RODRENTI-781232 format. One line per field, with one value per residue: residue number from 1; x, z, y of N, C-alpha, C in turn. Coordinates in pm, whole numbers. Layout:
<pts>
i: c(NUM	...)
neast: c(X	...)
nup: c(Z	...)
nnorth: c(Y	...)
caeast: c(X	...)
caup: c(Z	...)
canorth: c(Y	...)
ceast: c(X	...)
cup: c(Z	...)
cnorth: c(Y	...)
</pts>
This chain:
<pts>
i: c(1	2	3	4	5	6	7	8	9	10	11	12	13	14	15	16	17	18	19	20	21	22	23	24	25	26	27	28	29	30	31	32	33	34	35	36	37	38	39	40	41	42	43	44	45	46	47	48	49	50	51	52	53	54	55	56	57	58	59	60	61	62	63	64	65	66	67	68	69	70	71	72	73	74	75	76	77	78	79	80	81	82	83	84	85	86	87	88	89	90	91	92	93	94	95	96	97	98)
neast: c(16716	16709	16412	16524	16612	16869	17051	17175	17312	17370	17608	17853	18039	18041	18124	18025	17925	17693	17643	17609	17677	17602	17613	17721	17788	17893	18087	18123	18035	18133	17880	17736	17488	17502	17759	17908	17902	18182	18264	18097	18051	18221	18460	18605	18816	18748	18669	18888	19101	19006	18813	18963	18884	18932	18925	18825	18631	18426	18115	17915	17581	17309	17032	17082	17326	17569	17856	18200	18372	18582	18873	18812	18799	18979	19347	19529	19570	19766	19718	19440	19426	19595	19404	19216	19275	19373	19113	18885	18733	18578	18441	18307	18127	17991	17845	17712	17545	17662)
nup: c(4645	4829	4930	5010	5226	5249	5257	5045	4863	4645	4432	4253	4019	3916	3666	3433	3543	3741	3998	4229	4597	4763	5171	5278	5476	5685	5534	5228	4923	4574	4302	3983	3776	3514	3389	3298	3481	3598	3683	3754	4027	4310	4232	4225	4069	3874	3620	3634	3546	3294	3167	3212	3394	3537	3829	4029	4209	4378	4487	4770	4858	5023	5236	5433	5483	5240	5175	5104	4865	4728	4774	4788	4468	4343	4243	4229	4425	4487	4225	4169	4420	4336	4102	4226	4380	4184	4075	4241	4297	4081	4081	4287	4277	4037	4180	4361	4272	4286)
nnorth: c(-15013	-14864	-14966	-15278	-15179	-15095	-14802	-14554	-14327	-14070	-13941	-13709	-13531	-13311	-13288	-13477	-13665	-13893	-14109	-14441	-14462	-14744	-14827	-15075	-15321	-15150	-14984	-14743	-14790	-14789	-14775	-14837	-14810	-14776	-14854	-15218	-15531	-15658	-15412	-15237	-15214	-15121	-15018	-14708	-14591	-14617	-14431	-14257	-14341	-14467	-14291	-14092	-13850	-13573	-13469	-13180	-13163	-13397	-13510	-13663	-13696	-13734	-13812	-13619	-13464	-13379	-13465	-13460	-13652	-13715	-13801	-14043	-14129	-14096	-14090	-13964	-13732	-13508	-13333	-13318	-13098	-12897	-12839	-12733	-12530	-12385	-12300	-12293	-12037	-11973	-12245	-12250	-12032	-12125	-12364	-12277	-12024	-11779)
caeast: c(16754	16624	16334	16632	16684	17049	17142	17209	17366	17396	17787	17810	18129	18068	18183	17949	17851	17651	17663	17559	17704	17565	17627	17751	17904	17951	18113	18042	18086	18100	17771	17734	17453	17524	17843	17874	17980	18179	18293	17985	18045	18346	18592	18611	18888	18779	18636	19002	19180	18956	18787	19025	18873	19077	18854	18829	18542	18297	18053	17791	17462	17233	16936	17066	17420	17675	18070	18367	18443	18655	19016	18783	18794	19122	19456	19624	19544	19827	19645	19324	19461	19648	19325	19136	19349	19351	18955	18847	18616	18466	18372	18177	18037	17888	17748	17554	17518	17727)
caup: c(4714	4983	4980	5088	5395	5238	5235	4923	4874	4478	4380	4130	3964	3855	3509	3341	3565	3834	3997	4342	4678	4903	5277	5293	5596	5743	5423	5121	4822	4448	4234	3902	3680	3355	3368	3304	3611	3735	3648	3830	4173	4390	4110	4243	3990	3703	3553	3607	3482	3158	3103	3171	3442	3630	3928	4151	4334	4410	4616	4765	4849	5128	5288	5559	5447	5155	5179	4986	4886	4604	4764	4715	4308	4281	4245	4214	4523	4466	4106	4243	4505	4260	4045	4315	4421	4051	4007	4350	4293	3956	4126	4340	4191	3995	4269	4461	4212	4399)
canorth: c(-15043	-14850	-15059	-15350	-15109	-15036	-14669	-14587	-14203	-13976	-13915	-13612	-13547	-13175	-13272	-13495	-13817	-13912	-14244	-14414	-14563	-14813	-14851	-15229	-15367	-15045	-14889	-14686	-14891	-14783	-14824	-14765	-14878	-14748	-14970	-15326	-15536	-15620	-15298	-15105	-15237	-15108	-15014	-14607	-14545	-14656	-14327	-14126	-14437	-14492	-14207	-13955	-13774	-13464	-13401	-13102	-13227	-13537	-13515	-13755	-13662	-13834	-13703	-13525	-13450	-13355	-13520	-13466	-13801	-13711	-13882	-14238	-14135	-14010	-14166	-13854	-13635	-13409	-13293	-13257	-13001	-12819	-12818	-12700	-12404	-12316	-12332	-12270	-11932	-11995	-12341	-12192	-11919	-12190	-12457	-12180	-11929	-11672)
ceast: c(16738	16490	16427	16672	16850	17047	17207	17266	17394	17578	17759	17984	18192	18131	18091	17871	17839	17660	17609	17687	17665	17631	17631	17846	17984	18064	18093	18088	18019	17954	17784	17685	17462	17675	17850	17927	18050	18262	18210	17984	18246	18475	18581	18698	18844	18766	18845	19056	19119	18874	18867	19019	18991	18934	18880	18765	18430	18225	17999	17713	17370	17138	16943	17247	17522	17817	18138	18404	18569	18830	18945	18756	18929	19266	19580	19585	19603	19742	19549	19326	19488	19499	19233	19103	19318	19231	18878	18706	18523	18391	18230	18110	17909	17794	17667	17539	17569	17698)
cup: c(4853	4993	5036	5205	5339	5171	5127	4917	4681	4502	4272	4123	3967	3715	3438	3388	3678	3906	4166	4469	4782	5000	5282	5398	5679	5629	5307	5002	4678	4373	4115	3787	3544	3304	3390	3403	3572	3819	3793	3983	4225	4335	4111	4120	3860	3590	3556	3544	3313	3132	3130	3298	3534	3688	3994	4208	4330	4515	4644	4866	4929	5162	5378	5546	5260	5176	5070	4979	4792	4637	4734	4561	4269	4304	4287	4289	4556	4358	4103	4313	4449	4146	4153	4339	4338	3991	4116	4311	4146	3980	4199	4305	4093	4059	4364	4369	4249	4277)
cnorth: c(-15017	-14929	-15165	-15320	-15089	-14905	-14684	-14376	-14127	-13937	-13813	-13570	-13414	-13184	-13325	-13613	-13809	-14087	-14270	-14485	-14596	-14835	-15004	-15232	-15248	-14918	-14843	-14758	-14795	-14831	-14744	-14837	-14888	-14797	-15135	-15447	-15642	-15450	-15199	-15143	-15195	-15071	-14836	-14554	-14554	-14527	-14252	-14220	-14479	-14426	-14081	-13861	-13688	-13415	-13308	-13149	-13329	-13493	-13632	-13694	-13732	-13747	-13645	-13444	-13410	-13381	-13516	-13530	-13840	-13813	-14048	-14242	-14124	-14101	-14061	-13706	-13494	-13298	-13235	-13115	-12910	-12769	-12741	-12524	-12302	-12233	-12226	-12143	-11931	-12130	-12358	-12137	-12022	-12308	-12348	-12046	-11803	-11560)
</pts>
C-alpha cells in the first residue's frame, strides 16, 4: 500500500493479534489481511464481537508516532478503563521491560 502512496500503520492489541490501518480520505480504516472480505475492511469491532477480545490497549504504530486507538476497536469503553486500572503496572512493566 505504501508503494501506492497510501499511508499505513500497524495496529497491535497486546493480546495475540496485529493488523493494519490505512489512511483513506483522511480517516484511518481497519484492514486485516488474515480475515476474509468484506470483514477484512473497516470492521473494527469484529475482534471484540466475534473473538471475545477484552482489550486493555490497542496501539497504532506509524513511522513517527504511537497512538492509542483502543476506543476505535471497543464498544465497551468502561470495561476497558476498568481493566486498565486493574492491570496498569504489570502492562507497562511488560511493555517497557521495567
